[in-house]
C-alpha positions as MATLAB code, in Angstrom:
seq = 'MSLLPSTDEILIGGVWRPPTGGATLPIENPSTGRIAGHIARGTASDIDDAVSAAHTARVGAWGRLTATERGRLLTRLGELVRDNVEDLAHLEAADVGKPLRQGRADALALARYCEFYGGAADKVHGETLPYLDGYTVYTLRVPHGVTGHIIPWNYPMQIIGRSLGAALAMGNATVLKPAEEACFTALAFARLADKAGFPPGAINVVTGLGEEVGAALAEHPGVDHLSFTGSFAVGCLVQAAVARHAAPVTLELGGKSPQIVFADADIDRALPFLMNAGIQNAGQTCSAASRLLIHRSVYADVVARLAERYRALKVGPADQDLDVGPLISAQQKAMVQKFLDVAARDRLNIVARGTIVPNAPEGGHYLAPALLADVDPNHALAQDEIFGPVQVAIPFETEDEAVAIANGTPYGLVAGVWTSDGARQMRLAKAIRAGQIFINNYGAGGGVELPFGGFGRSGHGREKGFEALYGFSTIKTVAAFHG';
ca = [
       0.000    0.000    0.000;
       1.215    3.503   -0.822;
       0.314    4.625    2.692;
       2.831    2.196    4.174;
       6.213    2.284    2.461;
       7.551    0.823    5.720;
       5.873   -0.738    8.749;
       8.936   -1.454   10.891;
       9.645    2.127   11.941;
       8.303    4.313   14.725;
       7.492    8.042   14.603;
       9.166   10.291   17.170;
       9.435   14.050   16.879;
       8.485   14.016   13.199;
      11.177   11.455   12.279;
      10.489    7.895   11.168;
      13.236    5.639   12.487;
      13.921    2.068   13.620;
      13.326    1.307   17.286;
      16.162    1.209   19.773;
      17.804   -2.165   19.222;
      16.248   -2.591   15.786;
      14.004   -5.530   16.716;
      10.727   -6.297   14.913;
       7.565   -8.304   15.561;
       5.649  -10.405   12.999;
       2.089   -9.414   12.125;
      -0.350  -12.155   11.170;
      -3.228  -11.928    8.701;
      -6.199  -13.429   10.620;
      -7.869  -14.536    7.384;
      -4.953  -16.783    6.398;
      -2.886  -17.288    9.537;
       0.189  -16.261    7.539;
       2.658  -13.489    8.355;
       1.597  -10.281    6.592;
       4.523   -8.074    7.625;
       6.573   -6.855   10.555;
       6.347   -3.902   12.921;
       8.964   -2.245   15.071;
       9.398   -3.671   18.563;
       9.730   -0.468   20.506;
      11.359   -0.159   23.911;
      10.999    1.872   27.092;
      13.803    4.070   25.742;
      11.694    4.813   22.679;
       8.789    5.810   24.935;
      11.150    8.169   26.789;
      12.092    9.753   23.471;
       8.470    9.995   22.346;
       7.305   11.654   25.572;
      10.217   14.090   25.362;
       9.355   14.906   21.745;
       5.721   15.466   22.691;
       6.726   17.806   25.503;
       8.971   19.767   23.124;
       6.076   20.103   20.658;
       3.693   21.152   23.400;
       5.887   24.049   24.532;
       6.972   24.764   20.949;
       5.349   24.925   17.526;
       2.318   22.791   18.353;
       1.577   24.602   21.596;
       1.779   28.001   19.904;
      -0.984   27.197   17.401;
      -4.374   28.729   18.042;
      -7.415   26.520   18.512;
      -8.624   27.556   15.057;
      -5.325   26.481   13.500;
      -5.475   23.135   15.270;
      -8.986   22.687   13.958;
      -7.885   23.370   10.394;
      -5.160   20.729   10.641;
      -7.647   18.154   11.925;
     -10.095   19.042    9.173;
      -7.345   18.667    6.579;
      -6.434   15.299    8.076;
     -10.055   14.218    7.768;
      -9.995   15.138    4.081;
      -6.866   13.042    3.541;
      -8.476   10.097    5.310;
     -11.483   10.376    2.976;
      -9.164   10.501   -0.017;
      -7.595    7.209    1.127;
     -10.655    5.293    2.341;
     -10.091    2.275    0.104;
      -6.435    1.841    1.070;
      -7.280    2.245    4.747;
     -10.203   -0.186    4.504;
      -8.014   -2.865    2.920;
      -5.324   -2.351    5.558;
      -7.833   -2.665    8.389;
      -9.521   -5.695    6.846;
      -6.200   -7.496    6.345;
      -4.900   -6.503    9.778;
      -8.005   -7.225   11.884;
      -9.869   -9.678    9.656;
     -13.101   -7.717    9.408;
     -15.095   -7.678    6.141;
     -14.131   -4.893    3.742;
     -17.383   -2.982    4.179;
     -16.693   -2.745    7.906;
     -13.189   -1.506    7.119;
     -14.689    1.201    4.914;
     -17.134    2.183    7.645;
     -14.265    2.479   10.123;
     -12.206    4.632    7.742;
     -15.174    6.942    7.198;
     -15.698    7.100   10.966;
     -12.058    8.148   11.400;
     -12.589   10.912    8.846;
     -15.729   12.026   10.662;
     -13.904   12.184   14.006;
     -11.270   14.435   12.442;
     -13.998   16.640   10.960;
     -15.984   16.808   14.185;
     -13.028   17.657   16.395;
     -11.637   19.975   13.751;
     -14.862   21.969   13.931;
     -15.045   21.775   17.732;
     -11.457   22.829   18.500;
     -12.245   26.542   18.877;
     -15.643   26.089   20.518;
     -14.640   24.933   24.008;
     -15.112   27.950   26.247;
     -14.510   28.953   29.838;
     -16.962   30.815   32.055;
     -17.179   34.001   34.079;
     -18.217   33.408   37.687;
     -19.991   35.755   40.092;
     -17.830   36.404   43.161;
     -16.986   39.126   45.676;
     -17.329   42.815   44.913;
     -14.160   44.113   43.283;
     -13.267   40.787   41.670;
     -13.613   39.359   38.189;
     -13.334   35.575   38.101;
     -13.172   33.435   35.009;
     -12.147   29.925   34.016;
      -9.918   28.730   31.216;
     -10.052   25.228   29.783;
      -6.486   24.170   29.040;
      -4.843   20.972   27.731;
      -3.251   18.491   30.109;
       0.017   18.640   28.167;
       1.283   15.250   26.976;
      -1.362   12.544   26.595;
      -0.755    8.821   26.166;
      -3.081    6.614   24.133;
      -3.086    2.811   24.362;
      -5.574    1.424   21.864;
      -6.799   -2.129   21.130;
      -6.787   -4.197   17.965;
     -10.508   -4.470   17.252;
     -11.253   -0.932   15.964;
      -7.905    0.842   15.500;
      -9.145    3.617   13.211;
     -12.271    4.432   15.182;
     -10.472    4.528   18.519;
      -7.602    6.602   17.123;
     -10.211    9.068   15.895;
     -12.135    9.380   19.123;
      -9.043    9.437   21.337;
      -6.347   11.365   19.461;
      -8.901   13.567   17.706;
     -10.193   15.009   20.974;
      -6.741   15.240   22.567;
      -5.265   17.097   19.592;
      -8.251   19.425   19.302;
      -7.592   20.570   22.865;
      -3.893   21.169   22.145;
      -2.329   18.143   23.809;
       0.723   16.531   22.234;
       0.216   12.786   21.904;
       2.026    9.466   22.176;
       0.161    6.560   20.588;
       0.807    2.899   21.369;
      -1.340    0.751   19.032;
      -2.044   -2.899   19.773;
       0.724   -5.144   18.491;
      -1.823   -7.329   16.673;
      -3.070   -4.502   14.421;
      -0.811   -1.508   13.786;
      -1.016   -0.831   10.058;
      -3.783    1.798   10.043;
      -2.225    3.577   13.039;
       1.001    3.951   11.076;
      -0.924    5.038    7.982;
      -2.811    7.631   10.053;
       0.478    9.065   11.300;
       1.794    9.363    7.751;
      -1.368   11.182    6.698;
      -0.953   13.527    9.681;
       2.556   14.296    8.404;
       1.062   15.167    5.040;
      -1.625   17.317    6.657;
       1.083   19.477    8.224;
       1.011   18.608   11.921;
       4.160   19.979   13.603;
       6.808   17.421   14.597;
       6.067   15.824   17.958;
       2.334   16.569   18.023;
       1.736   12.912   17.114;
       4.258   10.220   18.077;
       3.716    6.502   17.438;
       5.627    3.691   19.146;
       4.671    0.119   18.240;
       5.599   -2.932   20.264;
       4.435   -5.273   22.999;
       1.968   -4.147   25.617;
       4.070   -5.410   28.503;
       7.034   -3.430   27.173;
       6.067   -0.160   25.503;
       2.472   -0.080   26.785;
       3.645   -0.496   30.366;
       6.404    2.073   29.845;
       3.884    4.616   28.557;
       1.480    4.051   31.461;
       4.285    4.342   34.005;
       5.962    7.388   32.467;
       5.920   10.430   34.785;
       5.973   12.740   31.780;
       2.509   11.618   30.660;
      -0.107   14.039   31.985;
      -3.189   12.014   31.006;
      -3.631    8.471   29.717;
      -6.445    6.957   27.666;
      -6.737    3.169   27.601;
      -9.188    0.902   25.800;
      -8.947   -2.820   26.452;
      -9.707   -5.546   28.960;
     -10.727   -5.034   32.576;
      -7.670   -6.912   33.868;
      -5.173   -4.823   31.890;
      -7.127   -1.665   32.624;
      -6.623   -2.220   36.353;
      -2.866   -2.563   35.794;
      -2.823    0.599   33.690;
      -4.753    2.604   36.267;
      -2.401    1.468   39.037;
       0.630    2.440   36.950;
      -0.746    5.877   36.113;
      -1.701    6.464   39.745;
       1.981    6.384   40.716;
       2.397    9.826   39.141;
      -1.129   11.041   39.965;
      -2.236   11.581   36.370;
      -5.884   11.195   35.321;
      -6.888    8.211   33.213;
      -9.812    7.361   30.943;
     -10.671    3.657   30.870;
     -13.002    1.946   28.402;
     -12.963   -1.711   29.385;
     -15.711   -3.647   27.649;
     -19.171   -4.853   28.469;
     -21.899   -7.447   28.507;
     -24.559   -5.293   26.925;
     -28.253   -6.254   26.788;
     -30.979   -5.587   24.266;
     -34.419   -5.814   25.863;
     -37.378   -6.717   23.651;
     -40.908   -6.150   24.938;
     -44.058   -7.640   23.450;
     -45.127   -4.319   21.921;
     -41.831   -3.832   20.049;
     -41.595   -3.547   16.270;
     -40.014   -6.984   15.897;
     -39.390   -6.642   12.158;
     -37.344   -3.511   12.767;
     -35.592   -4.974   15.782;
     -34.394   -8.271   14.264;
     -31.407   -7.005   12.231;
     -30.251   -4.856   15.159;
     -30.578   -7.740   17.597;
     -28.253   -9.956   15.583;
     -25.883   -7.501   13.921;
     -24.939   -5.847   17.206;
     -23.723   -9.222   18.413;
     -21.804  -10.458   15.378;
     -20.251   -7.240   14.027;
     -16.476   -7.589   13.818;
     -16.974  -11.252   14.759;
     -18.359  -10.150   18.120;
     -15.041   -8.516   19.019;
     -16.731   -5.288   20.058;
     -16.792   -3.834   23.566;
     -20.373   -2.657   23.107;
     -21.581   -5.876   21.438;
     -25.144   -6.783   22.382;
     -24.247  -10.231   23.646;
     -27.396  -10.643   25.790;
     -30.904  -10.660   24.290;
     -33.628  -10.255   26.915;
     -36.979  -11.107   25.314;
     -40.472  -10.986   26.831;
     -41.800  -14.491   27.236;
     -44.937  -13.791   25.196;
     -42.845  -13.197   22.051;
     -39.762  -15.155   23.082;
     -40.290  -18.281   20.981;
     -41.127  -16.299   17.847;
     -38.183  -13.895   18.159;
     -35.689  -16.682   18.879;
     -36.967  -18.724   15.917;
     -36.655  -15.753   13.559;
     -33.182  -14.934   14.870;
     -32.182  -18.574   14.380;
     -33.120  -18.317   10.697;
     -30.851  -15.306   10.335;
     -28.010  -17.065   12.133;
     -28.205  -20.101    9.856;
     -27.870  -17.785    6.848;
     -24.644  -16.169    8.099;
     -21.535  -16.773    6.030;
     -18.078  -16.650    7.612;
     -14.913  -16.221    5.575;
     -11.854  -14.135    4.717;
     -11.986  -10.358    4.885;
     -11.533   -9.853    1.142;
     -14.681  -11.883    0.383;
     -16.699   -9.256    2.305;
     -19.078  -11.775    3.882;
     -21.205  -11.403    7.001;
     -18.453  -12.321    9.472;
     -14.674  -12.471    9.234;
     -12.150  -14.399   11.328;
     -11.245  -13.740   14.924;
      -8.037  -11.767   15.399;
      -5.835  -14.698   16.467;
      -5.668  -18.378   17.313;
      -5.549  -17.375   20.976;
      -8.753  -15.356   20.708;
     -10.491  -18.190   18.853;
      -9.450  -20.636   21.582;
     -10.830  -18.311   24.287;
     -14.214  -18.100   22.551;
     -14.253  -21.832   21.892;
     -13.786  -22.452   25.619;
     -17.106  -20.707   26.251;
     -18.795  -22.888   23.648;
     -17.220  -25.949   25.257;
     -18.728  -24.862   28.581;
     -22.093  -24.456   26.834;
     -21.847  -28.012   25.497;
     -20.753  -29.354   28.887;
     -23.684  -27.676   30.613;
     -26.057  -28.747   27.834;
     -27.105  -25.227   26.937;
     -29.429  -24.907   23.984;
     -27.408  -23.837   20.916;
     -30.312  -23.171   18.561;
     -28.410  -21.995   15.484;
     -24.957  -21.421   14.042;
     -23.588  -19.741   10.954;
     -21.514  -21.441    8.278;
     -17.816  -21.123    7.458;
     -17.508  -21.011    3.666;
     -15.750  -24.043    2.120;
     -12.970  -21.988    0.516;
     -11.937  -20.233    3.737;
      -8.145  -20.621    4.183;
      -7.312  -23.430    6.593;
      -4.976  -21.241    8.629;
      -7.601  -18.554    9.255;
      -9.137  -18.118   12.696;
     -12.756  -18.814   11.801;
     -15.543  -19.613   14.210;
     -19.200  -20.040   13.264;
     -21.438  -17.550   15.137;
     -23.676  -19.169   17.738;
     -27.094  -18.277   19.155;
     -27.989  -19.860   22.493;
     -31.464  -19.868   24.019;
     -32.911  -20.270   27.520;
     -29.642  -19.320   29.218;
     -29.745  -18.698   32.962;
     -28.878  -15.021   33.616;
     -26.265  -16.129   36.160;
     -24.488  -18.579   33.858;
     -20.951  -17.675   32.763;
     -22.096  -17.215   29.160;
     -24.561  -14.559   30.362;
     -22.116  -12.918   32.776;
     -18.660  -12.880   31.182;
     -17.472  -10.890   28.193;
     -16.877  -13.516   25.491;
     -15.555  -11.160   22.800;
     -16.670  -13.417   20.005;
     -19.794  -14.012   17.843;
     -21.873  -15.625   20.588;
     -25.249  -14.321   21.781;
     -27.478  -15.658   24.542;
     -31.257  -15.264   24.655;
     -32.944  -14.947   28.043;
     -36.736  -14.785   28.633;
     -38.313  -12.409   31.145;
     -41.820  -11.843   32.484;
     -41.970   -8.306   33.912;
     -40.338   -4.951   33.416;
     -38.715   -5.121   36.842;
     -37.270   -8.548   36.032;
     -35.851   -7.219   32.743;
     -34.132   -4.352   34.545;
     -32.750   -6.685   37.205;
     -31.277   -9.014   34.552;
     -29.925   -6.091   32.517;
     -28.171   -4.693   35.593;
     -27.122   -8.123   36.819;
     -23.538   -8.154   35.529;
     -20.454   -6.197   36.678;
     -20.502   -4.247   33.392;
     -22.485   -1.204   32.298;
     -21.545    0.060   28.850;
     -24.514    0.023   26.441;
     -28.126   -1.171   26.428;
     -30.955   -1.317   23.919;
     -34.673   -1.090   24.696;
     -37.330   -2.135   22.198;
     -40.861   -0.983   23.091;
     -43.530    1.355   21.730;
     -44.554    2.402   25.259;
     -43.141    5.901   25.774;
     -43.414    5.819   29.555;
     -41.612    2.466   29.675;
     -38.869    3.869   27.450;
     -38.222    6.638   29.964;
     -38.400    4.346   32.988;
     -35.865    1.925   31.573;
     -33.566    4.666   30.350;
     -33.335    5.827   33.973;
     -33.236    2.384   35.568;
     -30.616    0.635   33.437;
     -27.021    1.143   34.547;
     -25.198    1.835   31.287;
     -23.385    4.716   29.669;
     -25.491    4.656   26.506;
     -29.141    3.646   26.182;
     -30.587    3.125   22.706;
     -34.375    3.098   22.378;
     -35.786    1.272   19.344;
     -32.313    1.176   17.805;
     -28.843   -0.003   18.791;
     -25.741    1.887   17.773;
     -23.051   -0.465   19.108;
     -21.196    2.580   20.372;
     -23.231    5.253   18.648;
     -22.174    8.230   16.573;
     -19.168   10.490   16.822;
     -21.212   13.106   18.646;
     -22.517   10.830   21.413;
     -20.584   10.580   24.705;
     -19.394    7.007   25.232;
     -18.222    5.210   28.350;
     -19.471    2.984   31.108;
     -20.048    2.074   34.723;
     -18.431   -0.596   36.869;
     -16.109   -2.940   34.989;
     -16.825   -1.030   31.799;
     -14.521    1.721   33.053;
     -14.866    5.421   33.710;
     -14.536    8.700   31.880;
     -16.209    9.539   28.595;
     -14.997    9.616   25.018;
     -16.671   10.989   21.870;
     -18.598   14.226   21.538;
     -17.769   17.321   23.557;
     -17.386   15.252   26.719;
     -14.113   13.918   25.328;
     -12.828   17.475   24.898;
     -13.560   18.151   28.542;
     -11.788   14.930   29.518;
      -8.672   15.866   27.544;
      -8.471   19.261   29.247;
      -8.623   20.725   32.715;
      -9.984   23.893   34.306;
      -7.828   26.816   35.393;
      -9.574   29.442   37.562;
      -8.401   33.058   37.458;
      -9.559   35.428   40.238;
      -8.566   39.033   39.531;
      -8.948   41.745   42.187;
      -9.348   45.190   40.721;
     -11.136   47.081   43.454;
];
């Protein structure tokens, strides 16, 4: 791809160079299981250099730009992303394994994040505050300084957009550590940012292993704010590391999100949302609707109609652009298979599965999506984040029971409610413990403008929309006495 003349370099202070020591890591194509390239294996020394370069940019050329100028650069970057949608989509599909149309959607989402935050950069204002006679008091919203960004492999482009877009709009200088499993679009994004004219050091990218460069970034005392998206277990380690230098952290850690279907719902409209929100990106989505709570009076009908859809699903390589692609790795496939083994052991009712196409490469990490019915809400498959194309259907009798089941996991990221009863819509929107509630739709994370984040094991802090701008900045209060 023209966007990636080299993948085994890191970007520090505007210079592409090999990592300290010159080591590389192989990158696997999930659709084939074969090595697709190599990335630089960065080191803690490289993180030191990147943080230093970011600090230099923050007090230098990047920090001297006005908010309007920052916005223009982001807008220009969004235009370049749009100009390169096909290249970016193919990179993401090959790197992550998702169907090409999902890669295109992610590239367009990245462009939209750049556009949104480009337009918002000069629209974050302070306030004047009433105080004592003889004083004028006002607040300024200022950047943290240097922000660190550790992103996962499932949606690299989207999470780069929502994380770096907001941080850059507020004037922070950034250090990005992409997941070692999927780095290609992160590197391509950085090259497009070069072309857009971002000053050296505003965006730094260090690839490598999480336990090496990710840990070094989280522990670095020069990082003034850290954003992490990933698992609950790693998120706890990251938060503990950041706490050692008292920096704030935004954590987005996954979920076990429900969709609740009442008897008065528009079932025809709901059906594609019910399934697609569970199988998108092979279920490797933090906001995947992995639990389907269905009123008993329509339960059998809805499950039967969903089963028909499941049996029609085709699974295959990314470039065939089918319904579902492979899982990211053999390890991830094995983790999901363990849940299905537990389902078989406990004799859970697997009512339907998709089909892996006959010509799918043998080395690819394919797993047929599975729909399970009549699952106890307390069973592991209804409690734990599977991160694969597995959905469980659970019947309920009353509204209170539906809310209790919906809130009955340690997570609280997203929920969907399907009902034509307006009062019920409002009651459930208040009662369900989740960061986003979709009524008669399900956005699996929602639009660029919509604040996103969770409760409990789903993390804390908010990304997307203007809330992200507030998170990537802090308030300075100025109290002037003038008599």
